[in-house]
N, C-alpha and C positions, 0 to 999 in steps of 0.2 A: 504494500500500500504506500502510495506516495505521500510524503510529509511536506511536499513542496509548498503547499498553502497553509501549513500548520495542521494540528490535530482537529478531528471532527468531534463535536460534543452534542449530546442529546439529553433532553430532560425526560425522565420517565416517572410515572406515578405507580406505586405499588398497590396491592389489593386493599391496603388500609388507608389509602389516600395520601401517603407521604410522597413528596416529590423530591427527586435528587438528580444530580447531573452525572453523566457517565461519559468517559472518553472512548470513542470507537477506535478499536485497534485494527479490525479487519473483518471481512466477510468470507465465509467458506460454504461451498455447496458440498454436501455429503449425503449419499444415498437418495438423491433427488430432493433433498430438503435444504433450505438455506438457513445458515446460522451466523450469528454475529458475536464477536468477542469485544468486551468492554473492561475497563477498570474504573473505579470511582474517581471522578475528577478531582475531588478534594482530599484524596488519600495520600499519605506520605509513603513513598516507596521504601523507606527504611522500616516501616511498620511491619511487624511479623505477621499480621493478619492480612497484609496486602495480597490481593488475589485477583485472578481472572474471573470475570462474570460471563458465562456463555448463555445466550438466549436464542430461542428458535423463532424464525419469522413465520408467522401464520397469517392466513387470510380469513377475515371474518366480516361478513356483510360488505364485501368488495374493498375492504380496507386492510392494509398490512399492519399487523400488530406484533409485538415482541412477547414471547411467552417463556416461562420456565421450562427446563427440560426435566421432566419427572422421572424418566427411566434412567436408572443408574448406569446401565451398560451403554445406552445411547450417549449419555453425558461423558463417560470415560472415552468412548471412541471419538467423539467430536473433539474433546480436549487433546487427545493424542494427535489428531490431524492438524489442529491449530498449532500445537507446539512444533510439529515437523515443518509446517509452512513458515512459522516465524523464524525458526533456526536456519532454515534453508535461505530465507531472505537475508539474514545477517551474514551468512557465509558468502553469498553472492555479492553483498553490499559493496 
């Protein structure tokens, strides 16, 4: 993903109505489904709880929405593919 114009940020609202901002790291298609990787925009990278947030792109009523990945195996597989893609980009960098 090109950082030429700076990082992309999105605001999301969780099921409890809390709004927070995420930095979009990349998008990946896996098994015919689209996934997006984010990190919290306000999180310190030195924080031990710093982590990748993976969300599935779903379509509902003709609108694209981001949803949690409930299946643990699906989440693990998508995480592995994102890590391979991120490290591949760094090596090519």
